[in-house]
Backbone of each chain as nested JSON, in Angstrom:
{
  "chains": [
    {"id": "A", "residues": [
      {"number": 1, "name": "MET", "atoms": {"N": [0.835, -1.224, -0.171], "CA": [-0.288, 0.124, 0.241], "C": [0.786, 1.371, -0.086]}},
      {"number": 2, "name": "ASP", "atoms": {"N": [0.884, 1.91, -0.865], "CA": [1.332, 2.957, -1.363], "C": [1.138, 4.057, 0.286]}},
      {"number": 3, "name": "TYR", "atoms": {"N": [1.916, 5.429, 0.086], "CA": [1.78, 6.426, 1.462], "C": [0.382, 7.277, 0.838]}},
      {"number": 4, "name": "PHE", "atoms": {"N": [0.157, 7.198, -0.694], "CA": [-1.281, 7.924, -0.465], "C": [-2.351, 7.721, -0.062]}},
      {"number": 5, "name": "THR", "atoms": {"N": [-2.125, 6.353, -0.522], "CA": [-3.679, 5.241, 0.329], "C": [-3.808, 5.68, 1.613]}},
      {"number": 6, "name": "ILE", "atoms": {"N": [-2.385, 5.472, 2.314], "CA": [-2.594, 5.588, 3.771], "C": [-3.032, 6.832, 4.177]}},
      {"number": 7, "name": "ILE", "atoms": {"N": [-2.747, 7.939, 3.516], "CA": [-3.159, 9.348, 3.721], "C": [-4.809, 9.374, 3.716]}},
      {"number": 8, "name": "GLY", "atoms": {"N": [-5.169, 8.623, 2.74], "CA": [-6.777, 8.628, 2.153], "C": [-7.293, 7.728, 3.033]}},
      {"number": 9, "name": "LEU", "atoms": {"N": [-6.949, 6.564, 3.711], "CA": [-7.823, 5.918, 4.647], "C": [-7.584, 6.571, 5.937]}},
      {"number": 10, "name": "ALA", "atoms": {"N": [-6.318, 7.289, 6.56], "CA": [-6.673, 7.872, 7.619], "C": [-7.707, 9.182, 7.474]}},
      {"number": 11, "name": "ALA", "atoms": {"N": [-7.52, 9.851, 6.36], "CA": [-8.917, 11.351, 6.116], "C": [-9.637, 10.435, 5.945]}},
      {"number": 12, "name": "ALA", "atoms": {"N": [-10.379, 9.553, 5.134], "CA": [-11.567, 8.711, 5.7], "C": [-11.918, 8.777, 7.53]}},
      {"number": 13, "name": "THR", "atoms": {"N": [-11.027, 8.089, 7.976], "CA": [-11.146, 7.575, 8.947], "C": [-11.617, 8.853, 10.29]}},
      {"number": 14, "name": "CYS", "atoms": {"N": [-10.694, 9.432, 9.764], "CA": [-11.022, 10.642, 10.785], "C": [-12.303, 11.746, 10.434]}},
      {"number": 15, "name": "THR", "atoms": {"N": [-12.672, 11.741, 9.01], "CA": [-13.795, 12.454, 9.083], "C": [-15.36, 11.335, 9.337]}},
      {"number": 16, "name": "THR", "atoms": {"N": [-15.013, 10.025, 9.226], "CA": [-16.236, 9.358, 9.421], "C": [-16.327, 9.134, 10.903]}},
      {"number": 17, "name": "ILE", "atoms": {"N": [-15.179, 9.106, 11.773], "CA": [-15.432, 8.984, 13.352], "C": [-16.095, 10.275, 14.006]}},
      {"number": 18, "name": "SER", "atoms": {"N": [-15.756, 11.305, 13.309], "CA": [-15.685, 12.778, 14.025], "C": [-16.704, 12.855, 14.61]}},
      {"number": 19, "name": "PHE", "atoms": {"N": [-18.12, 12.217, 14.261], "CA": [-19.231, 12.891, 14.686], "C": [-19.581, 11.858, 15.767]}},
      {"number": 20, "name": "LEU", "atoms": {"N": [-18.901, 10.583, 16.009], "CA": [-19.323, 9.942, 17.417], "C": [-19.121, 10.509, 18.847]}},
      {"number": 21, "name": "PRO", "atoms": {"N": [-18.012, 11.198, 18.923], "CA": [-18.099, 12.312, 20.33], "C": [-18.907, 13.397, 20.368]}},
      {"number": 22, "name": "GLN", "atoms": {"N": [-19.483, 13.661, 19.079], "CA": [-20.587, 14.484, 19.203], "C": [-21.852, 14.118, 19.409]}},
      {"number": 23, "name": "ALA", "atoms": {"N": [-22.285, 12.783, 18.998], "CA": [-23.388, 11.861, 19.076], "C": [-23.427, 11.918, 20.842]}},
      {"number": 24, "name": "VAL", "atoms": {"N": [-22.368, 11.27, 21.234], "CA": [-22.381, 10.944, 22.661], "C": [-22.666, 12.005, 23.301]}},
      {"number": 25, "name": "LYS", "atoms": {"N": [-21.658, 12.823, 23.276], "CA": [-22.391, 14.58, 23.864], "C": [-23.08, 14.841, 23.825]}},
      {"number": 26, "name": "VAL", "atoms": {"N": [-24.446, 14.787, 22.707], "CA": [-25.712, 15.529, 22.44], "C": [-26.716, 14.171, 23.43]}},
      {"number": 27, "name": "ILE", "atoms": {"N": [-26.018, 13.224, 23.521], "CA": [-26.923, 12.151, 24.237], "C": [-27.42, 11.967, 25.697]}},
      {"number": 28, "name": "ARG", "atoms": {"N": [-25.361, 12.467, 26.002], "CA": [-25.532, 11.975, 27.841], "C": [-25.933, 13.63, 28.002]}},
      {"number": 29, "name": "THR", "atoms": {"N": [-25.73, 15.049, 27.557], "CA": [-25.937, 16.551, 27.859], "C": [-27.627, 16.683, 28.029]}},
      {"number": 30, "name": "ARG", "atoms": {"N": [-27.922, 16.147, 26.588], "CA": [-29.301, 16.448, 25.876], "C": [-29.228, 18.241, 25.893]}},
      {"number": 31, "name": "ASP", "atoms": {"N": [-27.771, 18.632, 25.521], "CA": [-28.046, 19.909, 25.09], "C": [-27.775, 20.344, 23.304]}},
      {"number": 32, "name": "THR", "atoms": {"N": [-28.731, 20.949, 22.926], "CA": [-28.504, 20.897, 21.544], "C": [-28.356, 22.467, 21.04]}},
      {"number": 33, "name": "ARG", "atoms": {"N": [-28.409, 23.204, 22.116], "CA": [-28.561, 24.621, 21.813], "C": [-27.561, 25.574, 20.654]}},
      {"number": 34, "name": "SER", "atoms": {"N": [-26.196, 24.85, 20.891], "CA": [-25.521, 25.739, 19.976], "C": [-25.113, 25.102, 18.76]}},
      {"number": 35, "name": "LEU", "atoms": {"N": [-25.981, 23.682, 18.586], "CA": [-25.969, 22.76, 17.206], "C": [-26.474, 23.515, 16.639]}},
      {"number": 36, "name": "SER", "atoms": {"N": [-26.425, 23.574, 15.232], "CA": [-26.974, 23.859, 13.973], "C": [-28.12, 22.833, 13.196]}},
      {"number": 37, "name": "LEU", "atoms": {"N": [-29.549, 23.651, 13.312], "CA": [-30.314, 22.539, 12.786], "C": [-29.757, 22.321, 11.17]}},
      {"number": 38, "name": "PRO", "atoms": {"N": [-30.091, 23.428, 10.48], "CA": [-29.475, 23.273, 9.007], "C": [-28.511, 22.448, 8.836]}},
      {"number": 39, "name": "MET", "atoms": {"N": [-27.59, 22.591, 9.47], "CA": [-26.283, 22.032, 9.266], "C": [-26.596, 20.423, 9.129]}},
      {"number": 40, "name": "TYR", "atoms": {"N": [-27.19, 19.425, 10.199], "CA": [-27.656, 18.641, 10.522], "C": [-29.002, 17.929, 9.37]}},
      {"number": 41, "name": "ILE", "atoms": {"N": [-29.488, 18.885, 9.191], "CA": [-30.374, 18.558, 7.789], "C": [-29.426, 18.361, 6.481]}},
      {"number": 42, "name": "ILE", "atoms": {"N": [-28.903, 19.28, 6.103], "CA": [-28.261, 19.19, 5.086], "C": [-27.189, 18.164, 5.2]}},
      {"number": 43, "name": "LEU", "atoms": {"N": [-26.615, 17.863, 5.978], "CA": [-25.454, 17.129, 6.295], "C": [-25.851, 15.207, 6.075]}},
      {"number": 44, "name": "THR", "atoms": {"N": [-26.985, 15.414, 6.854], "CA": [-28.066, 13.912, 6.607], "C": [-28.028, 13.789, 5.539]}},
      {"number": 45, "name": "THR", "atoms": {"N": [-28.725, 15.045, 4.696], "CA": [-29.356, 14.358, 3.042], "C": [-28.068, 14.383, 2.448]}},
      {"number": 46, "name": "GLY", "atoms": {"N": [-26.786, 14.751, 2.67], "CA": [-25.807, 14.907, 1.809], "C": [-24.72, 13.269, 2.293]}},
      {"number": 47, "name": "VAL", "atoms": {"N": [-24.709, 13.149, 3.391], "CA": [-23.983, 11.655, 3.776], "C": [-25.303, 10.314, 3.089]}},
      {"number": 48, "name": "LEU", "atoms": {"N": [-26.863, 10.77, 3.054], "CA": [-27.697, 9.639, 2.565], "C": [-27.548, 9.532, 1.089]}},
      {"number": 49, "name": "LEU", "atoms": {"N": [-27.251, 10.757, 0.245], "CA": [-26.772, 11.133, -1.251], "C": [-25.61, 10.389, -1.493]}},
      {"number": 50, "name": "TRP", "atoms": {"N": [-24.301, 10.077, -0.301], "CA": [-23.294, 9.589, -0.884], "C": [-23.441, 8.049, -0.867]}},
      {"number": 51, "name": "LEU", "atoms": {"N": [-24.148, 7.683, 0.235], "CA": [-24.825, 6.372, 0.291], "C": [-25.653, 5.739, -0.884]}},
      {"number": 52, "name": "THR", "atoms": {"N": [-26.339, 6.415, -1.35], "CA": [-27.361, 6.356, -2.448], "C": [-26.018, 5.857, -3.893]}},
      {"number": 53, "name": "TYR", "atoms": {"N": [-25.064, 6.687, -3.901], "CA": [-24.098, 7.289, -4.896], "C": [-23.459, 5.874, -4.792]}},
      {"number": 54, "name": "GLY", "atoms": {"N": [-22.822, 5.65, -3.459], "CA": [-21.94, 4.781, -3.439], "C": [-22.53, 3.098, -3.799]}},
      {"number": 55, "name": "ILE", "atoms": {"N": [-23.753, 3.224, -3.486], "CA": [-24.319, 1.787, -3.923], "C": [-24.752, 1.469, -5.042]}},
      {"number": 56, "name": "LEU", "atoms": {"N": [-24.758, 2.817, -5.799], "CA": [-25.365, 2.796, -7.506], "C": [-23.636, 2.583, -8.252]}},
      {"number": 57, "name": "VAL", "atoms": {"N": [-22.525, 2.916, -7.883], "CA": [-21.654, 2.889, -8.743], "C": [-20.409, 1.566, -7.402]}},
      {"number": 58, "name": "ASN", "atoms": {"N": [-21.263, 0.886, -6.604], "CA": [-20.811, -0.083, -6.132], "C": [-19.373, 0.255, -5.353]}},
      {"number": 59, "name": "ASP", "atoms": {"N": [-19.426, 1.155, -4.6], "CA": [-18.069, 1.309, -4.215], "C": [-17.98, 1.148, -2.708]}},
      {"number": 60, "name": "ILE", "atoms": {"N": [-17.368, -0.19, -2.436], "CA": [-17.542, 0.089, -1.362], "C": [-16.986, 0.628, -0.008]}},
      {"number": 61, "name": "PRO", "atoms": {"N": [-15.735, 1.259, -0.09], "CA": [-15.243, 2.267, 0.845], "C": [-16.563, 3.529, 0.82]}},
      {"number": 62, "name": "VAL", "atoms": {"N": [-17.105, 4.041, 0.037], "CA": [-17.935, 5.331, 0.174], "C": [-19.184, 4.188, 0.957]}},
      {"number": 63, "name": "ILE", "atoms": {"N": [-20.075, 3.419, 0.354], "CA": [-20.782, 2.491, 1.387], "C": [-20.345, 2.962, 2.608]}},
      {"number": 64, "name": "ALA", "atoms": {"N": [-19.5, 1.969, 3.121], "CA": [-18.733, 1.806, 4.413], "C": [-18.937, 3.407, 5.466]}},
      {"number": 65, "name": "ALA", "atoms": {"N": [-18.011, 4.241, 4.776], "CA": [-18.023, 5.356, 5.636], "C": [-19.224, 6.382, 5.567]}},
      {"number": 66, "name": "ASN", "atoms": {"N": [-20.229, 6.162, 4.521], "CA": [-21.023, 6.723, 4.567], "C": [-22.466, 6.175, 5.355]}},
      {"number": 67, "name": "THR", "atoms": {"N": [-22.204, 4.808, 5.624], "CA": [-23.476, 4.215, 6.572], "C": [-22.652, 4.199, 7.994]}},
      {"number": 68, "name": "VAL", "atoms": {"N": [-21.679, 4.61, 8.239], "CA": [-21.211, 5.106, 9.766], "C": [-21.788, 6.207, 9.881]}},
      {"number": 69, "name": "THR", "atoms": {"N": [-21.203, 7.351, 8.883], "CA": [-21.524, 8.563, 9.014], "C": [-23.112, 9.083, 9.367]}},
      {"number": 70, "name": "SER", "atoms": {"N": [-23.812, 8.131, 8.291], "CA": [-25.115, 8.809, 8.302], "C": [-26.011, 8.047, 9.735]}},
      {"number": 71, "name": "PHE", "atoms": {"N": [-25.259, 7.268, 10.288], "CA": [-25.539, 6.382, 11.611], "C": [-26.047, 7.968, 12.531]}},
      {"number": 72, "name": "PHE", "atoms": {"N": [-24.267, 8.281, 12.689], "CA": [-24.055, 8.978, 13.83], "C": [-25.046, 10.699, 13.657]}},
      {"number": 73, "name": "SER", "atoms": {"N": [-25.269, 10.786, 12.134], "CA": [-25.685, 12.323, 11.573], "C": [-27.246, 11.834, 12.134]}},
      {"number": 74, "name": "VAL", "atoms": {"N": [-28.135, 10.758, 11.787], "CA": [-29.076, 10.656, 12.096], "C": [-29.428, 10.825, 13.953]}},
      {"number": 75, "name": "ILE", "atoms": {"N": [-28.846, 10.66, 14.323], "CA": [-28.596, 10.504, 15.968], "C": [-28.608, 11.57, 16.107]}},
      {"number": 76, "name": "ILE", "atoms": {"N": [-27.709, 12.624, 15.587], "CA": [-27.667, 13.812, 16.456], "C": [-28.566, 14.881, 16.054]}},
      {"number": 77, "name": "LEU", "atoms": {"N": [-28.875, 14.463, 14.365], "CA": [-30.613, 15.444, 13.83], "C": [-31.492, 14.928, 15.004]}},
      {"number": 78, "name": "GLY", "atoms": {"N": [-31.816, 13.862, 15.215], "CA": [-32.886, 13.415, 16.077], "C": [-32.803, 13.845, 17.589]}},
      {"number": 79, "name": "ALA", "atoms": {"N": [-31.674, 14.142, 17.659], "CA": [-31.602, 14.755, 18.939], "C": [-32.181, 16.011, 18.993]}},
      {"number": 80, "name": "ILE", "atoms": {"N": [-31.395, 17.073, 18.113], "CA": [-31.665, 18.49, 17.722], "C": [-33.601, 18.296, 18.009]}},
      {"number": 81, "name": "ILE", "atoms": {"N": [-33.408, 17.816, 16.888], "CA": [-35.394, 17.75, 16.817], "C": [-36.483, 17.593, 17.811]}},
      {"number": 82, "name": "PHE", "atoms": {"N": [-35.848, 16.536, 18.672], "CA": [-36.406, 16.12, 19.826], "C": [-36.547, 16.422, 20.847]}},
      {"number": 83, "name": "TYR", "atoms": {"N": [-35.254, 16.935, 21.2], "CA": [-34.625, 17.999, 22.373], "C": [-35.468, 19.451, 22.169]}},
      {"number": 84, "name": "ARG", "atoms": {"N": [-35.581, 19.825, 21.117], "CA": [-35.979, 21.153, 21.052], "C": [-37.381, 21.341, 21.439]}},
      {"number": 85, "name": "TYR", "atoms": {"N": [-38.016, 20.124, 20.625], "CA": [-39.44, 19.772, 20.367], "C": [-39.748, 19.808, 21.853]}},
      {"number": 86, "name": "ARG", "atoms": {"N": [-39.352, 19.118, 22.657], "CA": [-40.031, 18.863, 23.966], "C": [-39.545, 19.835, 24.715]}},
      {"number": 87, "name": "ALA", "atoms": {"N": [-38.514, 20.971, 24.537], "CA": [-38.159, 21.692, 25.014], "C": [-39.145, 23.242, 25.041]}},
      {"number": 88, "name": "GLU", "atoms": {"N": [-39.648, 22.963, 23.833], "CA": [-40.443, 24.565, 23.569], "C": [-42.052, 23.825, 24.128]}}
    ]},
    {"id": "B", "residues": [
      {"number": 1, "name": "MET", "atoms": {"N": [-23.866, 14.125, -18.932], "CA": [-23.959, 13.496, -17.629], "C": [-24.738, 12.367, -17.31]}},
      {"number": 2, "name": "ASP", "atoms": {"N": [-24.388, 11.626, -16.408], "CA": [-25.432, 10.178, -15.847], "C": [-25.913, 10.797, -14.837]}},
      {"number": 3, "name": "TYR", "atoms": {"N": [-26.878, 10.246, -14.307], "CA": [-27.552, 10.56, -12.713], "C": [-26.91, 10.061, -12.04]}},
      {"number": 4, "name": "PHE", "atoms": {"N": [-25.649, 9.29, -11.964], "CA": [-24.792, 8.566, -10.652], "C": [-24.434, 9.742, -10.594]}},
      {"number": 5, "name": "THR", "atoms": {"N": [-23.499, 10.671, -11.594], "CA": [-22.619, 11.51, -11.406], "C": [-23.144, 12.859, -10.707]}},
      {"number": 6, "name": "ILE", "atoms": {"N": [-24.425, 12.806, -11.159], "CA": [-25.773, 14.146, -10.442], "C": [-25.62, 13.888, -9.212]}},
      {"number": 7, "name": "ILE", "atoms": {"N": [-26.055, 12.364, -8.864], "CA": [-26.487, 12.173, -7.4], "C": [-24.707, 12.458, -6.513]}},
      {"number": 8, "name": "GLY", "atoms": {"N": [-23.952, 12.242, -7.177], "CA": [-22.522, 12.481, -6.296], "C": [-21.981, 13.735, -6.463]}},
      {"number": 9, "name": "LEU", "atoms": {"N": [-22.638, 14.44, -7.006], "CA": [-22.274, 16.321, -7.29], "C": [-23.065, 16.452, -5.94]}},
      {"number": 10, "name": "ALA", "atoms": {"N": [-24.66, 16.228, -6.139], "CA": [-25.318, 16.368, -4.966], "C": [-24.662, 16.036, -3.468]}},
      {"number": 11, "name": "ALA", "atoms": {"N": [-24.829, 14.963, -3.462], "CA": [-23.919, 14.543, -2.264], "C": [-22.52, 15.67, -2.065]}},
      {"number": 12, "name": "ALA", "atoms": {"N": [-21.781, 15.623, -2.577], "CA": [-20.577, 16.779, -2.173], "C": [-20.942, 17.962, -1.954]}},
      {"number": 13, "name": "THR", "atoms": {"N": [-21.925, 18.534, -2.817], "CA": [-22.352, 19.615, -2.535], "C": [-22.918, 19.993, -0.813]}},
      {"number": 14, "name": "CYS", "atoms": {"N": [-23.69, 18.964, -0.897], "CA": [-24.456, 19.049, 0.989], "C": [-23.386, 18.69, 1.983]}},
      {"number": 15, "name": "THR", "atoms": {"N": [-22.73, 17.429, 1.651], "CA": [-21.61, 17.847, 2.972], "C": [-20.446, 18.662, 2.621]}},
      {"number": 16, "name": "THR", "atoms": {"N": [-20.403, 19.34, 1.65], "CA": [-19.589, 20.699, 1.768], "C": [-20.123, 21.727, 2.766]}},
      {"number": 17, "name": "ILE", "atoms": {"N": [-21.141, 22.209, 2.224], "CA": [-21.918, 23.566, 2.486], "C": [-22.504, 23.257, 4.092]}},
      {"number": 18, "name": "SER", "atoms": {"N": [-22.664, 21.929, 4.285], "CA": [-23.428, 21.949, 5.259], "C": [-22.768, 22.616, 6.978]}},
      {"number": 19, "name": "PHE", "atoms": {"N": [-21.301, 22.636, 6.717], "CA": [-20.96, 23.084, 7.877], "C": [-21.199, 25.065, 7.747]}},
      {"number": 20, "name": "LEU", "atoms": {"N": [-21.469, 25.395, 6.779], "CA": [-21.65, 26.661, 6.803], "C": [-22.503, 27.206, 7.764]}},
      {"number": 21, "name": "PRO", "atoms": {"N": [-23.995, 26.637, 7.808], "CA": [-24.792, 27.408, 9.054], "C": [-24.476, 27.176, 10.565]}},
      {"number": 22, "name": "GLN", "atoms": {"N": [-23.588, 26.035, 10.47], "CA": [-22.633, 25.914, 12.013], "C": [-21.69, 26.627, 12.159]}},
      {"number": 23, "name": "ALA", "atoms": {"N": [-21.039, 27.403, 10.992], "CA": [-19.778, 28.118, 11.29], "C": [-20.385, 30.075, 11.685]}},
      {"number": 24, "name": "VAL", "atoms": {"N": [-21.706, 30.19, 10.932], "CA": [-22.508, 31.24, 10.998], "C": [-23.039, 31.488, 12.516]}},
      {"number": 25, "name": "LYS", "atoms": {"N": [-23.673, 30.178, 12.952], "CA": [-24.176, 30.341, 14.134], "C": [-23.33, 30.414, 15.123]}},
      {"number": 26, "name": "VAL", "atoms": {"N": [-22.13, 29.796, 15.037], "CA": [-20.942, 29.596, 16.71], "C": [-20.454, 31.415, 16.295]}},
      {"number": 27, "name": "ILE", "atoms": {"N": [-20.209, 32.018, 15.406], "CA": [-19.642, 33.35, 14.972], "C": [-21.025, 33.832, 15.479]}},
      {"number": 28, "name": "ARG", "atoms": {"N": [-22.131, 33.872, 15.228], "CA": [-23.017, 34.856, 15.705], "C": [-23.613, 35.036, 16.997]}},
      {"number": 29, "name": "THR", "atoms": {"N": [-23.771, 33.526, 17.745], "CA": [-24.259, 33.876, 18.973], "C": [-22.866, 33.661, 20.28]}},
      {"number": 30, "name": "ARG", "atoms": {"N": [-21.523, 33.14, 19.446], "CA": [-20.877, 32.922, 20.49], "C": [-20.595, 31.517, 21.599]}},
      {"number": 31, "name": "ASP", "atoms": {"N": [-21.923, 30.932, 21.066], "CA": [-22.168, 29.505, 21.8], "C": [-21.602, 28.749, 21.465]}},
      {"number": 32, "name": "THR", "atoms": {"N": [-21.245, 28.193, 22.114], "CA": [-20.141, 26.799, 21.593], "C": [-20.386, 25.792, 22.154]}},
      {"number": 33, "name": "ARG", "atoms": {"N": [-21.498, 25.506, 23.521], "CA": [-21.374, 24.81, 24.706], "C": [-21.381, 23.495, 24.35]}},
      {"number": 34, "name": "SER", "atoms": {"N": [-22.706, 23.318, 23.5], "CA": [-23.567, 22.189, 22.903], "C": [-22.402, 21.493, 21.611]}},
      {"number": 35, "name": "LEU", "atoms": {"N": [-21.629, 21.884, 21.497], "CA": [-20.352, 21.473, 20.048], "C": [-19.305, 20.893, 20.823]}},
      {"number": 36, "name": "SER", "atoms": {"N": [-19.254, 19.902, 20.404], "CA": [-17.73, 18.617, 20.888], "C": [-16.69, 19.084, 19.877]}},
      {"number": 37, "name": "LEU", "atoms": {"N": [-15.777, 19.35, 21.172], "CA": [-14.507, 19.881, 20.391], "C": [-13.563, 18.687, 19.878]}},
      {"number": 38, "name": "PRO", "atoms": {"N": [-13.374, 17.57, 20.903], "CA": [-13.069, 16.277, 20.046], "C": [-13.44, 16.022, 18.715]}},
      {"number": 39, "name": "MET", "atoms": {"N": [-14.581, 16.174, 18.349], "CA": [-15.164, 16.49, 17.015], "C": [-14.623, 17.075, 15.862]}},
      {"number": 40, "name": "TYR", "atoms": {"N": [-14.872, 18.356, 16.189], "CA": [-13.995, 19.494, 15.066], "C": [-12.604, 19.376, 15.368]}},
      {"number": 41, "name": "ILE", "atoms": {"N": [-12.1, 18.565, 16.468], "CA": [-10.214, 18.594, 16.279], "C": [-10.233, 17.398, 15.103]}},
      {"number": 42, "name": "ILE", "atoms": {"N": [-10.942, 16.524, 15.297], "CA": [-10.727, 14.773, 14.357], "C": [-10.989, 14.94, 13.135]}},
      {"number": 43, "name": "LEU", "atoms": {"N": [-12.287, 15.936, 13.118], "CA": [-13.04, 16.565, 11.548], "C": [-11.904, 17.361, 11.035]}},
      {"number": 44, "name": "THR", "atoms": {"N": [-11.486, 18.304, 11.874], "CA": [-10.398, 19.342, 10.713], "C": [-9.055, 18.789, 10.666]}},
      {"number": 45, "name": "THR", "atoms": {"N": [-8.712, 17.276, 11.414], "CA": [-7.473, 16.988, 10.823], "C": [-7.528, 16.082, 10.15]}},
      {"number": 46, "name": "GLY", "atoms": {"N": [-9.213, 15.428, 9.647], "CA": [-9.843, 14.704, 8.647], "C": [-9.528, 15.369, 7.013]}},
      {"number": 47, "name": "VAL", "atoms": {"N": [-10.32, 16.436, 7.547], "CA": [-10.542, 17.541, 6.157], "C": [-9.064, 17.841, 5.616]}},
      {"number": 48, "name": "LEU", "atoms": {"N": [-8.142, 18.336, 6.422], "CA": [-6.95, 18.627, 5.957], "C": [-6.001, 17.283, 4.991]}},
      {"number": 49, "name": "LEU", "atoms": {"N": [-6.316, 16.337, 6.191], "CA": [-5.719, 14.784, 5.204], "C": [-6.376, 14.91, 3.946]}},
      {"number": 50, "name": "TRP", "atoms": {"N": [-7.563, 14.883, 3.912], "CA": [-8.324, 14.512, 2.301], "C": [-7.612, 15.78, 1.134]}},
      {"number": 51, "name": "LEU", "atoms": {"N": [-7.23, 16.732, 1.991], "CA": [-7.002, 17.956, 1.102], "C": [-5.743, 17.737, 0.706]}},
      {"number": 52, "name": "THR", "atoms": {"N": [-4.696, 17.177, 1.699], "CA": [-3.492, 16.666, 1.432], "C": [-3.383, 15.383, 0.198]}},
      {"number": 53, "name": "TYR", "atoms": {"N": [-4.616, 14.599, 0.596], "CA": [-4.499, 13.2, -0.163], "C": [-4.934, 13.829, -1.81]}},
      {"number": 54, "name": "GLY", "atoms": {"N": [-5.946, 14.792, -1.67], "CA": [-5.957, 15.056, -3.284], "C": [-4.9, 16.181, -3.846]}},
      {"number": 55, "name": "ILE", "atoms": {"N": [-4.174, 16.774, -3.191], "CA": [-2.843, 17.225, -3.689], "C": [-2.032, 16.152, -4.419]}},
      {"number": 56, "name": "LEU", "atoms": {"N": [-1.711, 15.265, -3.528], "CA": [-0.693, 14.059, -3.91], "C": [-1.263, 13.441, -5.468]}},
      {"number": 57, "name": "VAL", "atoms": {"N": [-2.882, 13.121, -5.281], "CA": [-3.262, 12.074, -6.239], "C": [-3.962, 13.001, -7.278]}},
      {"number": 58, "name": "ASN", "atoms": {"N": [-3.857, 14.344, -7.188], "CA": [-4.074, 15.507, -7.39], "C": [-5.725, 15.582, -8.402]}},
      {"number": 59, "name": "ASP", "atoms": {"N": [-6.689, 15.061, -7.303], "CA": [-7.632, 14.802, -7.786], "C": [-8.636, 16.279, -7.261]}},
      {"number": 60, "name": "ILE", "atoms": {"N": [-9.078, 17.558, -8.311], "CA": [-9.719, 18.09, -8.475], "C": [-10.785, 18.654, -7.448]}},
      {"number": 61, "name": "PRO", "atoms": {"N": [-11.749, 17.922, -7.875], "CA": [-13.385, 17.468, -6.757], "C": [-12.534, 17.273, -5.005]}},
      {"number": 62, "name": "VAL", "atoms": {"N": [-11.459, 16.429, -5.373], "CA": [-11.062, 16.377, -3.302], "C": [-10.556, 17.707, -2.957]}},
      {"number": 63, "name": "ILE", "atoms": {"N": [-9.902, 18.394, -3.528], "CA": [-9.376, 19.314, -3.24], "C": [-10.305, 20.373, -3.02]}},
      {"number": 64, "name": "ALA", "atoms": {"N": [-11.17, 20.649, -4.35], "CA": [-12.066, 21.567, -4.076], "C": [-12.675, 21.656, -2.906]}},
      {"number": 65, "name": "ALA", "atoms": {"N": [-13.242, 20.362, -2.588], "CA": [-14.658, 20.366, -1.563], "C": [-13.885, 20.338, -0.033]}},
      {"number": 66, "name": "ASN", "atoms": {"N": [-12.817, 19.423, 0.189], "CA": [-11.581, 20.061, 1.277], "C": [-11.223, 20.984, 1.543]}},
      {"number": 67, "name": "THR", "atoms": {"N": [-10.936, 21.409, 0.61], "CA": [-10.793, 23.353, 0.928], "C": [-11.999, 24.021, 1.389]}},
      {"number": 68, "name": "VAL", "atoms": {"N": [-13.009, 23.965, 1.025], "CA": [-14.253, 24.388, 1.805], "C": [-14.215, 24.187, 3.037]}},
      {"number": 69, "name": "THR", "atoms": {"N": [-14.265, 22.951, 2.96], "CA": [-15.197, 22.416, 4.355], "C": [-13.8, 22.64, 5.445]}},
      {"number": 70, "name": "SER", "atoms": {"N": [-12.372, 22.645, 5.259], "CA": [-11.38, 22.438, 5.988], "C": [-11.745, 24.253, 6.549]}},
      {"number": 71, "name": "PHE", "atoms": {"N": [-11.891, 25.37, 5.275], "CA": [-11.996, 26.555, 5.937], "C": [-13.425, 26.646, 6.837]}},
      {"number": 72, "name": "PHE", "atoms": {"N": [-14.205, 25.919, 7.034], "CA": [-15.628, 25.825, 7.608], "C": [-15.327, 25.26, 8.974]}},
      {"number": 73, "name": "SER", "atoms": {"N": [-14.459, 24.296, 8.946], "CA": [-14.139, 23.168, 10.371], "C": [-12.986, 24.213, 10.845]}},
      {"number": 74, "name": "VAL", "atoms": {"N": [-12.029, 24.917, 10.764], "CA": [-10.991, 25.728, 11.015], "C": [-11.713, 27.152, 11.604]}},
      {"number": 75, "name": "ILE", "atoms": {"N": [-12.834, 27.434, 11.37], "CA": [-13.473, 28.744, 11.75], "C": [-14.312, 27.978, 12.864]}},
      {"number": 76, "name": "ILE", "atoms": {"N": [-15.004, 27.223, 12.861], "CA": [-15.71, 26.252, 14.166], "C": [-14.77, 25.361, 15.275]}},
      {"number": 77, "name": "LEU", "atoms": {"N": [-13.72, 25.439, 14.945], "CA": [-12.803, 24.826, 15.97], "C": [-11.866, 26.106, 16.829]}},
      {"number": 78, "name": "GLY", "atoms": {"N": [-11.983, 26.951, 15.678], "CA": [-11.224, 27.953, 16.505], "C": [-12.21, 28.809, 17.348]}},
      {"number": 79, "name": "ALA", "atoms": {"N": [-13.266, 28.911, 16.997], "CA": [-14.178, 29.554, 17.833], "C": [-14.441, 28.818, 19.07]}},
      {"number": 80, "name": "ILE", "atoms": {"N": [-14.607, 27.416, 19.41], "CA": [-14.793, 26.781, 20.445], "C": [-13.447, 27.202, 20.829]}},
      {"number": 81, "name": "ILE", "atoms": {"N": [-12.443, 26.847, 20.732], "CA": [-11.389, 27.216, 21.728], "C": [-11.356, 28.273, 21.947]}},
      {"number": 82, "name": "PHE", "atoms": {"N": [-11.565, 29.66, 21.503], "CA": [-11.285, 30.79, 21.438], "C": [-12.437, 31.216, 22.413]}},
      {"number": 83, "name": "TYR", "atoms": {"N": [-13.509, 30.758, 22.347], "CA": [-14.812, 31.151, 23.456], "C": [-14.91, 30.174, 24.605]}},
      {"number": 84, "name": "ARG", "atoms": {"N": [-14.007, 29.23, 24.521], "CA": [-13.95, 28.422, 25.876], "C": [-12.621, 29.09, 26.926]}},
      {"number": 85, "name": "TYR", "atoms": {"N": [-11.918, 29.433, 26.118], "CA": [-10.65, 29.761, 26.845], "C": [-11.109, 31.113, 27.478]}},
      {"number": 86, "name": "ARG", "atoms": {"N": [-11.822, 32.003, 26.506], "CA": [-12.131, 33.624, 27.244], "C": [-12.815, 33.251, 28.173]}},
      {"number": 87, "name": "ALA", "atoms": {"N": [-14.116, 32.008, 28.285], "CA": [-15.261, 32.19, 29.265], "C": [-14.517, 31.791, 30.255]}},
      {"number": 88, "name": "GLU", "atoms": {"N": [-13.287, 30.722, 29.98], "CA": [-13.047, 30.436, 31.728], "C": [-11.985, 31.082, 32.776]}}
    ]}
  ]
}
């Protein structure tokens, strides 16, 4: 494996797992005040489109990364909507 | 352009611009309490690695998308560190 590929895999790992600590934090604290609802609507739409694209072109890394990211993104988006709705 | 490519471009557009409303919100409100610092450290590392990868393999879409995302990501990360440090 050349070092380009290693950098690409490291990049994909970071951007995929980065949403885990935010998902954990939002579930633990139930605090969503400074999170942007439009960000998570657009991001969730984007990762679901990436997942669709990955399935259409049969690209396993794109499918794998966006399955994980869409899981976290849906949790954060759901928490923002749920906790804000309950708070109002 | 086939519809696979259109879906891929729509996906890339969404995931790239999704951080704009969060960057605007954090600058406007200065409220970073519910944002995860580890998320933005890992995400910023990831997009800078993607940018490096894009430059190494000379992939213009990867370079373009991650230039934009790293800009927003650095703003949000900087705001979290700056406003928390000032608040403490």
